[in-house]
Structure formats: structure tokens, C-alpha cells
N, C-alpha and C positions, 0 to 999 in steps of 0.2 A: 503494500499499500504506499509506503514512504517512497520507495523508488518510483511508482507510477506518478506520486505527487511532484517529485523533483523533476521527472522528465517533462511533465506537463507545464511546469512553471518555467523550465528552461526554454522549452519550445515556444511559449507565450512571450517570454522576454526577447527571444531572438526574432519572432515575427513583428513584435512592436518596434523594435529597431530597424527592421526591414520597411516597415510602413514609413518610419521617418525618413529612411533614404530614398525610397521611391517617391515620397512626396516632394522631397527636395529636388528630385530629377524632373518630376513633371513641372514645377516652378520654373526650372532652368529652360525645358523645352518650351513652355509658353512665352517666355521672355525672348527666347531666340526667334520664335515665329512672330512675336510682335515686332521686334527689329527689323526683320526681314520684310514684313509686310509693310512696314513704315517707310522703307526705302523704296519699295513699288509703288505705293500711293503718291510719293512725293515726285517720283519719275512721271507719273501720269499727269502731274500738274495740278493736284488737289490744292484747294484753297490754303494757304499758309498763314491766314490771319489768325491770331492767337483766340482761343475760345473764350477767353476772359474779356473780351471786347464785345461779345454778343449781347444783345438787349435781354434776351430771355433767360439764358443759363450762364451768362457771364459772371454773375455773382458767385455762383457754385465753383466754377472752373477757376475763377480768378483768386478764390481763397485758398485753393489746393493745388491747382495745376495753372499758374497763371501764363506759362509759357507753351501749354499744349495747343496744337493745331488740329485742324479736321484729320489730317493724315494720321496723327497719333491715336485720335479717337477711333478711327476706322481700324487701324491696325491692331489696337488692344482688344475691340470687339471680336474681329475674327479669331484671333490665336485664342482667346478665352472660350468662345463659343464652340470651336473645334474640339478643344480638349475636353470640356465638359460634355459634349455629345457623345464623343468616343468613349468616355468613362461610363456614361449611363447605358451605352450600348453593351459594353461588356458586362455591366452590372445585370442587365437583363438576362444577357447570355448564361452567365453563371447561375442565375436563380431559375432558369429553365432546366440546366442541368441537375440542379438539386431536386426540382420537382420531378424529373424523369425517374431520379433514384427512389423518390417516395413512392411513385407509382409502381415501380417494379416490386418494392416491399410489400405495398398493400396487395398487389396480384398474388404474390408468394403466399401471403396470409389468407388468401381467398375473400378479401374485402373489396367486393366489386363495386359497392357504392362509394367507398372512399377513393378508389382507383378513378371512377368516373369524374369526382369533384377534382381531383388532381388534374385530369385531362382539360377541364374547364379553366383551371388556372393557367395551364401551359398555353392554350388558344389565346387567352388574354394577353399574357407576356409576349407572345409572338406577334399579335397584332400592334401591341406597344413598340415592339423592336422595329417592325415595319415603318410605323409613324415617324419613329425617330431617324431611321435610316434614309428615308426619301429626302427630307431636306438636308441632312448631314452630307449625303452624297454630293449634292450641289455645292455645298460650301467648301467641301474638300476639292472638288474640280476647280473652283474659283480661286482657292489657294494655290493649286498647282500652276494655273496659268501666271498668277502673280510671280510665282517663283520663276518661271521660264521667263517672263517678261524682263525682270530684273537681271537674270542671268545672261540673256542676249544682250541687254544694254550694256552690261559690264564687259561681255566679251568684245563688242564693238567700241568700246571706249566712250560710250555716250554718257554724259552726266547732266546735260541740259534738259530740264523738264519740258522745254519747247521744242526739242528735236527728238526726244525718245518715243513720244506717241506716233512719229511718222514712220518707224520701223515697219517692215513687211510682217505679214501674220506668220504664226508658227509654222504652218504647212509650207508657205513659201521660203521660210527660213530653212526648213529641212531640205527643201528641193535644191537651194543654191548653197547651202554650207553643211549638208547633213553629213559629210564625210570628215568635217573637223571635230576635233576631240571636244572643244567646248560645247559645241551644240549637242553632241552625244551626251555629254555630261548632264546639260541641262534637261535633256529628255528623261534620262534616267533618275537623276538627282531629285527630280521633283516628287516622284513616288517614294523615293527612299526617305525623303523629308517627311512625308505623311506616315510612312511605316514607323520612323523613330517616334513620332507622336504617339502613334497607337500602341507601340510596344510600352512606352512609359505609362500610358493609361492602364493596359492590361496588367502590367506588373504591380501597379498600385491596388487594383482590384483584386488579383490572385493573393497578395499579401494581406490585404484586410480579411479575405475570406479565411485564410489560413488561422489569422489572429482569432477571428470569432470561432473557429473550430477547437483551438487549444483552449480558449476561454472556457467553452462548454465542458470540455474534457476536465478542467481544473475545477470548475464549480461541482461537477459530479464526484470527483474525488474528494474535495473538501466535505461535500455533503455525506458521503459514506463515512468520513472519519467523525463527523458531528453526532451522528446518530448514536443513540444509547446502545452500548454492548448488551446483547441478548444472553440471558442465563444460560450458560454452557450445559449445565446439568439438565435442564429442561429440553434443550436440543437433543441431548443423548438418550432420552427416555422414548422409546418406540414400542407402544402396547400392542399393536396389531391393526386390524382393519375393521371398519364398522359395517353394517348390513349392506351399505352401497359399495362395500370394497373400497373405501377411502381410508388412508392410513390415519392412524389415531396417536395423537402425541399428548392428549389430555387424560389425565387418571380418572376424571368424572364422566367420561363419555363411554357408552356401551362398546363392548368388543364383541363382534360376531366372529371373527378369525383370528387365529393367534398370529404370531409375527412370521411363522413358516407358511401361513395360508391355510392351516388346518382349521375346520369349523369347530367353534367352541360350543355350539349350541348341541352338539351329539354328546357331551360329556355326562356322565352320570352324577348321582347325588353325592358322591364321595368327595367331589372338589368343586364342582359347578352346577349350577341349576340347569335345567333344560332349555331355558331361553337365556340368551346372552344378557348379562346385567352389567353393573357398574362394578369396577374393580376395586377391592379394598386393599390397597398395596402394603398395608401395615399388618393386617391379619390374614393375608393370603386367601380371602374369600371374596365372594361377589355376591352383591346385594341385588335386590329384585330390579328388573329392567326399568328404565325409565324412558319416556318418549321423547327422544331427542333427534332432531334430524341431523342428515349428514353435514348440513352447513354449519352446524354448531361446533362439529368437531374442528373446523378450521377457524373458529373465532374464539376471542377472549371473552371475559364478562362484560365488556362493554360493546360487543358486537362487532369489533375490528378483527381485521384477519391477523391470525397468530403468525407472526414471522418465523417462529421456530419451525412451523409446518413445512417450510420450503427449503430448510437447511438443515436436514436431520443429520445426525452422525451415523456412519455406516453401521449396519447390524451384523453380528456375527452369527455363525451357523446354528447357535443355540438359542437364538432369538433375543439374547441380551444385546444391549448396546455396547459400542466400542469402549466406553468407560465402564459400563456395568454397575449394577447396584447389588450389594451382597445378599439382602434379604427380600428382593423383590423378583417375582417372575414377570417379565415384561407383558405377558398375555394375560396375566391374572389367574393361572392355574398352577397346582403344585407340581412338583418334579414326578410324583407318582402318576397323576393324571396325564401329564405329558407323555410319559412312557407308554401307558394304556393307549392313548390316542395314536402314538405311533406304530404300536403293535396292530391296532385296528386297521391301518392303512398300509400293511406290509404288502409289497408286490404291485401296489398302485399308487402313484404318487398323487395326492389330493391337494388341489390348489384352487383357489377362488377362481370360479368360471368367469372370465371376462366377457361381458355382453358387449355387442356392437355399440350400444347406446353408452358404454363407459369409454369407449375409445375415443381420443381426441386427435385432430390433425396436428401434424407436426409442421410448425411453421419454419419454413427454409429447409426441411428435410427432403428426401427423395419424393418422387411423385406418388401420391396415394399412402404415404406413410402415414399410420396412426398408432398410438400408443395409449395405454391407461395413464390416469395421473399417478397412481401407485408406482408403475413400472418406471415413469419419468422422474419421480422423486427418488427412487432407488438408484438411478444411474444418473448422478449428477454431473460426470464427465461428459456425457453424450447430450443431456437435455437441460434446459433451464425453464423453470415454471414461474409465470408471472405471480407474485402473491396477491395481486389484486383481482385479476380476471381469470386466474388459473389456466391460461392459455399456455401451451407446451411450445417450446422454441428449440430448434437445433442450436446447441452452444456455439459452434464455429460460425454459423449463418448470423447469430445475434451479435456476436464479437466483431465479425465483419462490418455490420451496419453500424455498430457504435464507433469503430476506427474510421469510417468514412464519414461520419457525421450525421447521417441520415436518421431522422426520427423514427422512434419505434411504431410499428403498426400493430394494430390489434385485429384479431380474426373476428 
């Protein structure tokens, strides 16, 4: 537990530092794009009058940016808008990927209704993604042409805003000078310039995604550490099965089958009544049966799920727990009655018959795999039982879901 806490904390710290680094990279890319666009707008002959002299917004710009011109304002708007648009596109794409993982988990759990709800969320995000991409594509195309315009003006040595707009168009430039290196660089470099901006935004979104994942892991680990420790002795006491073949860990619950699965109801009066009753673990006798549902076997006095039900200590072959209790027989019968029951079943192993209604689907297991709750609790290496819903999960599949950050799905 401490090792997992340390790993999650170190991972969270690493990705927080990565967030800061990628945020600084995005700021640098936006500033570079701003300066490049400013040069292009100045070569286009944009009005160079300071914005502080404008009658409407002059007071604002004059107070903070008294030398800023229209070229500065346009350049900053284009650079920031493209960066923010790319970041939102990648954020939607990552969210769609998470929803696809959720849908797969719901389908494996057989929860078709939740899977359909996730599909609707995916369609919503896809529509939003297309809405963002349409104007963003035009903004990027505009930025590419500004880059080419500035690059060709520099290659021709033109710095006069009155001369630069008279240059031939991009297609004519390629026809006349396409074999020159500067023109080829202007053609390729424009898209590389966009790619650098996209990589910076993608890296920031990926780092933030990993940071959230490690934060969730750290929260889960801390929550487990803060939970009150369960009484280990109570976890070790396994008394058998009730009439519904559910495991019994409460000494006040009727036992219909002992820990080996042998029916207790067939014992004679020497040790056990004909009907399963409440075990008196101090006297070694069983009182008259009480009408208690199988659900009460899994709850404490307040009606909450008994956590010890889902983390029992492994039972040994004689029915005692791994820790054992010297004077108590877990099933509530004396050693003499146990021997008599074993002699009566010689040659035919008697075990509680598992009805189809008792079998539960294994979430994440092989196709069609079903197992009883008792068998799942007995094999904790292979199965994990949800203490609230009693759903049975394949341990490896559940661990893979937790490691990938996908939320648990219920059947």
C-alpha cells in the first residue's frame, strides 16, 4: 500500500512538472506566432496608427498598450485563437477516447442501457469537434498564407509595405521560382509551423490527462489508507452457507450447510436439530432457527454491507479458518457429528447444488462465464466481488480498467 502511494505521488509530481513545462512551451509558441503574424500584417500595409488614439477603445489601449497598432491586435488575436482552438479540439478527442473505453466496459458488463447513453455522449462530442474544426481549418489556412507571404517577401528582399502587396500569387511564385530552396522551404515550413503549434497543444492536453489520472489513483490510495481497519478475527470466521448457499460470516445467522458444503439439516439430535438454526459458538449447540433472509447474512446491525463478507481469510480443509478458533467449530456442529456426516457421504461427495439462478455473470471474464457468489468469494485471486452490488468481476480485467482510468461499470 505504501509503495503504491509513493508511486502515485511521484507520478503526480512528475506530470505536474510536465504540465508547467508544456504550458511554458505553448506560451512560447503563441508568442512566436504572434510576432510572425505581426510582420505579415505590417507588410500588408495594415494601419499603423496607435490604438490608443481611437475614439472608442483608445482609453483602454492607451492605458495598457499605448503603442499597439492594428497589426499587433490582429496578430495576437490570430495566434491565441488558433492555439486555443487546437487545444479544445484535442481535449474533445481525448474525451471521446475515454468514452469509447467506458462503452467497452459497459458492454463487457452487459449493461446495454449505459452503453447506449455513452454512445449519445460520443455523438455529441463528435458534433462539437466538427463545429470547432470547420472554422479552425480556415483560420489555420489563413495563418499558412500569412507565413508564405512573409517568407517570399523576405526571400525577395522586400521590406516596403507599399511594394510587398504587389508580389505575384503563391501559384505563380511556385511556377517561376519553385525550384529555389527558399520557395520550397516556404511551402513546407508553413505546415511545419502549424504542426509545431499542434504538438505543443497536444502535449499540454496529454500531460493534463495523465495528471488527472494519477490524481485519481492517489485519491483512491489515500481513501483506502483512511478507511478503518476491519477486525481480522471476524474476517477469519467462516461458518458455512445459508439456505440460499450464500457464505455466512455472522454467528447469529442460520447455517444450512457447513464449511465443506455438507447439509447441516440432516444431522440427528445428538448435535444439531433437524432444521438449520443459529449457532451457539460458546456452547457448541444450535438454537431454534430464526427467519432471516440471505440478505441479512451480508449486512451488519445497521443494514450496511458487512465488509468482512467480501474479504474472508481462506478456509482450511477441516472447515476452520486460517487463524482458527480453538473451541469453536465453524459450522456449528461437534467433531462427532462431523465424522458421522462424513461417513454418511462416503463414496459420493455431497456439495451444495448450484442452481442456474445462483450463478452470476463474470464481468470481464470469458464469454458466457458464470460463477456462484460463494465460489467467487472463495477464489479471491481470480474474482473480485463488489461489496455493494455483489457483482462478480474478473480480477485482471478490473485491475486493467483501474490502471487505464476508466470508471467502473456495473452489470
